[in-house]
C-alpha positions as CSV (number, residue, x, y, z in Angstrom):
1,X,202.2,83.2,117.7
2,X,199.2,84.6,119.6
3,X,199.1,87.6,117.3
4,X,199.0,85.4,114.2
5,X,196.0,83.4,115.6
6,X,194.3,86.7,116.5
7,X,194.8,88.0,113.0
8,X,193.6,84.8,111.5
9,X,190.4,85.0,113.6
10,X,189.9,88.6,112.5
11,X,190.2,87.7,108.9
12,X,187.8,84.8,109.2
13,X,185.2,87.0,111.0
14,X,185.6,89.8,108.5
15,X,185.1,87.3,105.7
16,X,181.9,86.0,107.4
17,X,180.5,89.5,107.9
18,X,181.4,90.4,104.3
19,X,179.7,87.2,103.0
20,X,176.5,88.0,104.9
21,X,176.6,91.6,103.6
22,X,177.0,90.3,100.0
23,X,174.1,87.9,100.4
24,X,171.8,90.7,101.6
25,X,172.9,93.1,98.9
26,X,172.4,90.4,96.2
27,X,168.9,89.6,97.5
28,X,168.0,93.4,97.2
29,X,169.6,93.6,93.8
30,X,167.7,90.6,92.3
31,X,164.3,91.4,93.9
32,X,162.9,93.4,91.0
33,X,163.9,90.6,88.6
34,X,162.3,88.0,90.7
35,X,159.1,90.0,90.9
36,X,159.0,90.5,87.2
37,X,159.5,86.7,86.6
38,X,156.8,86.0,89.2
39,X,159.1,83.8,91.2
40,X,157.0,81.6,93.5
41,X,159.8,81.2,96.0
42,X,159.5,84.9,97.0
43,X,156.6,84.1,99.3
44,X,158.4,81.3,101.1
45,X,161.9,82.7,101.1
46,X,163.4,83.7,104.4
47,X,165.2,86.6,102.8
48,X,162.1,88.5,101.9
49,X,159.6,90.2,104.2
50,X,156.0,90.5,103.1
51,X,154.3,93.6,104.4
52,X,151.2,93.7,102.2
53,X,149.4,91.3,100.0
54,X,147.9,93.1,97.1
55,X,146.4,90.2,95.0
56,X,144.6,87.9,97.5
57,X,141.1,87.1,98.4
58,X,139.4,89.4,100.9
59,X,140.2,88.5,104.5
60,X,143.6,87.0,103.6
61,X,146.3,87.5,106.3
62,X,150.0,87.2,106.2
63,X,151.2,85.1,109.1
64,X,155.0,85.2,109.6
65,X,157.0,82.0,109.9
66,X,154.2,79.8,108.7
67,X,154.5,77.7,105.5
68,X,152.1,78.7,102.8
69,X,149.3,76.4,101.7
70,X,146.5,76.7,99.1
71,X,143.0,76.5,100.5
72,X,139.9,76.3,98.3
73,X,137.9,79.4,98.3
74,X,134.1,79.4,98.5
75,X,132.2,82.2,96.8
76,X,130.3,83.5,99.8
77,X,129.0,87.0,100.0
78,X,129.3,88.5,103.5
79,X,126.9,91.2,104.3
80,X,128.2,93.6,106.8
81,X,126.1,94.0,109.9
82,X,125.6,97.5,111.2
83,X,127.1,98.3,114.6
84,X,125.2,100.5,116.9
85,X,126.8,102.8,119.4
86,X,126.2,101.9,123.1
87,X,123.5,104.0,124.8
88,X,124.5,106.2,127.6
89,X,121.6,105.0,129.7
90,X,122.6,102.2,132.0
91,X,120.3,99.2,132.0
92,X,118.9,98.1,135.4
93,X,120.4,94.8,136.6
94,X,116.9,93.3,137.1
95,X,113.9,93.6,134.8
96,X,110.6,94.0,136.6
97,X,107.8,91.6,135.3
98,X,104.2,92.4,136.2
99,X,101.6,89.6,136.2
100,X,98.2,90.2,134.7
101,X,95.2,88.9,136.4
């Protein structure tokens, strides 16, 4: 009787592992079709992992496990500011001020 229960559990666990494998294989198989159809659920789907966003405004970031939301974009031109390298000369901790008479 114990062997029968054991085999029953083995069959159930094998079925669960096979079902999970089939779901993963099916998501890989249908990915190209969903991209061609521009399926909007791809972004929010837990079965897909986004590594790069190719068509998004500059400065957009992919944040994992956060629901997507549309935010209005303002057309603001950002001018990069030049960054200067630090000087090798250390600054004195106190600046001397001389009074004029």
